[in-house]
C-alpha positions in Angstrom: 5.4 -100.0 72.0 3.7 -97.7 69.6 3.3 -94.9 72.2 7.0 -95.2 73.2 8.0 -95.2 69.6 6.2 -92.0 69.0 7.8 -90.5 72.1 11.3 -91.2 70.7 10.2 -89.9 67.3 9.2 -86.6 68.9 12.4 -86.5 70.8 14.3 -86.9 67.5 12.2 -84.2 65.8 12.7 -81.8 68.7 16.5 -82.3 68.4 16.5 -81.6 64.7 13.8 -78.9 64.2 15.7 -76.0 65.7 15.5 -72.4 64.9 17.6 -72.8 61.8 15.4 -75.5 60.4 12.1 -74.0 61.3 13.1 -70.6 59.9 14.0 -72.2 56.5 17.5 -70.9 56.7 19.2 -74.3 56.9 17.1 -75.8 54.2 17.8 -73.0 51.8 21.5 -73.1 52.6 21.8 -76.8 51.9 19.1 -77.6 49.3 17.4 -75.2 46.9 17.4 -76.0 43.1 17.6 -79.6 41.9 17.2 -81.0 45.4 14.3 -83.5 45.2 16.6 -86.5 45.1 18.8 -84.9 47.8 15.9 -84.6 50.2 14.7 -88.1 49.6 18.3 -89.4 50.2 18.5 -87.3 53.3 15.2 -88.9 54.6 16.7 -92.4 54.0 20.1 -91.6 55.5 18.5 -89.9 58.5 16.2 -92.9 59.3 19.2 -95.3 58.9 21.4 -93.2 61.3 18.6 -92.9 63.9 18.1 -96.7 63.7 21.8 -97.4 64.2 22.3 -94.9 67.0 19.2 -96.1 68.9 20.0 -99.8 68.4 23.5 -99.3 69.8 22.1 -97.3 72.7 19.5 -99.9 73.4 22.1 -102.7 73.3 24.4 -100.9 75.7 21.6 -99.4 77.8 23.5 -96.1 77.7 22.8 -92.9 79.7 25.2 -90.7 77.7 27.0 -90.7 74.4 30.6 -91.7 75.3 30.1 -95.5 75.1 28.5 -95.0 71.6 31.5 -93.0 70.4 33.9 -95.7 71.6 32.1 -98.3 69.6 32.0 -96.1 66.5 35.5 -94.6 66.5 37.5 -96.3 69.2 38.7 -95.2 72.6 41.7 -93.1 71.4 39.7 -90.8 69.2 36.7 -90.7 71.6 38.6 -88.5 74.0 39.2 -85.8 71.4 35.7 -86.1 69.9 34.1 -86.1 73.4 35.6 -82.6 74.1 34.5 -81.3 70.7 31.0 -82.5 71.2 30.8 -80.8 74.6 32.1 -77.6 73.0 29.6 -77.9 70.2 26.6 -78.5 72.5 27.8 -75.7 74.8 28.3 -73.1 72.1 25.1 -73.9 70.3 23.1 -73.7 73.5 24.6 -70.3 74.4 23.6 -69.1 70.9 20.1 -70.4 71.5 19.9 -68.6 74.8 20.9 -65.4 73.1 18.4 -66.1 70.3 15.6 -66.6 72.9 16.4 -63.3 74.5 16.6 -61.5 71.1 13.3 -63.1 69.8 11.4 -61.8 72.9 13.1 -58.5 72.5 11.3 -58.0 69.2 8.1 -57.9 71.3 9.6 -55.1 73.4 10.5 -57.5 76.2 13.9 -56.6 77.8 16.7 -58.8 76.4 18.0 -60.1 79.7 14.5 -60.9 80.9 14.1 -63.0 77.7 17.4 -64.9 78.5 16.4 -65.5 82.1 12.9 -66.6 81.1 14.2 -69.3 78.7 16.7 -70.4 81.3 14.0 -70.7 84.0 11.9 -72.9 81.6 14.9 -75.1 80.9 15.6 -75.6 84.6 12.0 -76.3 85.3 12.0 -79.0 82.5 14.7 -81.0 84.3 12.9 -81.2 87.6 11.2 -84.2 86.0 14.6 -85.7 85.0 14.7 -87.5 81.6 10.9 -87.8 81.6 10.6 -84.0 81.5 12.6 -83.9 78.2 10.6 -86.7 76.7 7.2 -85.3 77.8 8.0 -81.7 76.6 8.9 -82.9 73.1 5.8 -85.2 73.0 3.6 -82.1 73.8 5.4 -79.3 71.9 6.7 -80.9 68.7 3.4 -82.1 67.3 2.1 -78.5 67.7 5.2 -77.1 66.0 5.0 -79.6 63.1 1.3 -79.1 62.6 1.6 -75.3 62.5 4.6 -75.4 60.1 2.9 -78.0 57.8 -0.3 -75.9 57.8 1.4 -72.7 56.8 3.4 -74.5 54.0 0.3 -76.4 52.8 -1.8 -73.2 52.5 1.1 -71.4 50.8 1.5 -74.4 48.4 -2.3 -74.5 47.7 -2.2 -70.8 46.6 1.0 -71.1 44.6 0.5 -74.5 43.0 1.3 -73.1 39.5 4.6 -71.6 40.7 6.0 -74.7 42.5 9.0 -75.9 40.5 9.0 -79.7 41.0 11.9 -80.9 38.9 12.4 -84.7 38.9 14.8 -84.7 36.0 17.8 -82.8 37.4 19.5 -84.0 40.6 22.9 -82.1 40.7 22.5 -81.2 44.4 22.3 -84.9 45.7 25.5 -84.7 47.7 23.8 -82.2 50.0 21.9 -85.2 51.5 25.1 -86.2 53.2 26.2 -82.8 54.5 22.7 -82.0 55.8 22.4 -85.4 57.5 25.9 -84.8 59.0 24.8 -81.4 60.3 22.3 -83.1 62.6 24.4 -86.0 63.7 26.2 -84.6 66.8 23.0 -83.6 68.7 21.3 -86.8 67.7 24.2 -88.9 69.1 24.2 -86.8 72.3 20.4 -87.0 72.9 19.6 -90.5 71.7 22.5 -92.0 73.6 21.2 -90.5 76.8 17.9 -92.5 76.6 19.3 -95.9 75.7 18.4 -97.3 79.1 14.8 -96.1 78.6 14.2 -98.0 75.3 12.3 -101.3 75.9 11.8 -102.9 72.5 13.3 -102.9 69.0 9.9 -102.0 67.6 10.1 -98.6 69.3 13.3 -98.0 67.4 11.7 -98.8 64.0 8.7 -96.6 64.6 10.9 -93.7 65.8 13.6 -93.9 63.1 11.2 -94.4 60.1 8.6 -92.0 61.4 11.1 -89.2 62.0 12.8 -89.7 58.6 9.4 -89.7 56.7 8.1 -86.6 58.6 11.4 -84.6 58.2 11.7 -85.6 54.5 8.1 -84.6 53.8 8.4 -81.2 55.5 11.8 -80.5 54.0 10.5 -81.3 50.4 7.4 -79.1 50.9 9.4 -76.3 52.6 12.1 -76.3 49.9 9.7 -76.2 47.0 7.8 -73.3 48.7 11.1 -71.4 49.1 12.0 -72.1 45.4 8.8 -70.4 44.3 9.9 -67.1 46.0 13.7 -67.5 45.5 14.1 -63.9 44.3 12.6 -62.5 47.5 14.5 -64.6 50.0 17.6 -62.4 49.8 15.5 -59.6 51.3 14.7 -61.6 54.5 17.0 -62.8 57.3 14.4 -65.5 58.0 13.1 -67.1 54.8 9.9 -68.2 56.6 8.8 -64.6 56.8 9.0 -64.3 53.0 6.4 -67.0 52.8 4.3 -65.2 55.5 4.4 -61.8 53.9 0.9 -62.1 52.5 -0.5 -63.7 55.6 -2.4 -61.7 58.3 -0.2 -60.3 61.1 -1.7 -62.9 63.4 0.1 -65.7 61.6 3.4 -63.8 61.7 2.9 -63.6 65.4 2.1 -67.3 65.7 5.1 -68.3 63.6 7.4 -66.1 65.7 6.2 -68.0 68.7 6.9 -71.2 66.8 10.5 -70.0 66.1 10.9 -69.3 69.8 9.7 -72.8 70.6 12.2 -74.2 68.1 15.0 -72.2 69.9 13.8 -73.6 73.2 13.8 -77.3 72.1 17.3 -76.9 70.6 18.6 -75.3 73.8 16.9 -78.2 75.8 18.6 -80.8 73.6 22.0 -79.1 74.1 21.6 -78.9 77.9 20.3 -82.4 78.0 23.3 -83.7 76.0 25.8 -82.1 78.3 24.3 -82.9 81.7 23.6 -86.5 80.7 27.2 -86.8 79.8 28.3 -85.9 83.3 25.4 -87.3 85.4 27.5 -90.3 86.5 30.5 -88.2 87.4 28.6 -85.4 89.1 26.1 -87.0 91.5 23.5 -84.2 91.4 19.9 -84.0 90.2 19.5 -83.0 86.6 17.7 -79.7 87.5 20.6 -78.6 89.7 23.2 -79.6 87.0 21.2 -77.6 84.4 21.0 -74.6 86.8 24.8 -74.6 87.3 25.5 -75.0 83.5 23.0 -72.3 82.5 24.4 -69.8 85.1 27.9 -70.4 83.5 26.5 -69.8 80.1 24.4 -66.7 81.0 27.2 -64.1 80.9 28.4 -65.5 77.5 25.2 -64.6 75.8 26.3 -61.0 75.6 29.6 -61.9 73.8 30.1 -61.9 70.1 30.4 -65.5 69.2 31.3 -64.9 65.5 35.0 -65.6 66.1 34.3 -68.7 68.2 31.8 -70.1 65.6 34.2 -69.2 62.7 36.9 -71.4 64.4 34.8 -74.2 65.7 32.2 -74.8 63.0 34.7 -75.9 60.3 36.0 -78.4 62.9 32.4 -79.5 63.6 31.8 -80.0 59.9 34.7 -82.5 59.7 33.7 -84.1 62.9 30.1 -84.5 61.7 31.1 -86.1 58.4 33.5 -88.4 60.2 30.9 -89.6 62.7 28.3 -89.9 59.9 30.6 -92.2 57.9 31.3 -94.3 61.1 27.5 -94.7 61.7 26.8 -95.6 58.1 29.6 -98.2 58.0 29.1 -99.6 61.5 26.5 -102.3 60.6 28.6 -103.5 57.8 31.9 -103.4 59.6 30.3 -105.3 62.6 27.9 -107.4 60.6 27.9 -110.6 62.7 27.8 -108.7 66.0 25.2 -106.3 64.8 22.8 -109.0 63.6 23.4 -111.2 66.6 22.6 -108.5 69.2 20.0 -106.4 67.4 
């Protein structure tokens, strides 16, 4: 049970710790000053949401997210939200593929080779079906988390006097809801796809509490580190590199690899969410479905997605908050059924 719980925990962390999170960009955008309470609230909300989604998935033995959506928001709205989730997963995966190519391009590797390389690794992952996704996260995510925590811990140790821990002011507490909502769609898509793999309720507790505590701890440490160099962050596209500026080049290289791994795990979550959604309809192996999907995406990595993102992301923001509210209210709106089955 403990081993399985940790597997699901790493799957959750792999879904959330994408390039935006690992680079510090998302944290700096949502938190910043007066955010200690916001991050603690985020940790609690995140654990609760994971518990509800996994419990519903376990109860229904789901292999994709549509049954969960129907229980959360009803069958009528599910059709619309289903399409939007597919668009969300598709667009973010395309952006990750382009990001994977661009990251390797900084090491003088041709852009298209970088795109093909990340596609090949994604296809290879799904030769092992769902187990491939679970095993990859169980191997990669601990390394990613340890490296990130180590860099932040060393930075904190050398800048202890500059870390502005402010427990008196909490004006930014509403960011806990928006930041949790940001991560809801991929969580629903990925966790719903493994409902039939969950064996015991104890696994759900370990995964939901563990992921919330780890993410909350890293977020607090990361945010406070960024606050101590707030004046310098504007000079960097990737805030993490502002922290690394006094480190040896070797560490910059290591963390660049970490960012690429974060891009890869985000892309894997996106592909997994889409192909698991259609695996009953399209009777093909996951590796073949992922190959077809990635070949469709490949030409789009050369397009400018700013217009698409500008149109879709405000819609996603509303969608995320709506689903977050539905998840938070579900145990209370279905109290008897929830207690009786879970």
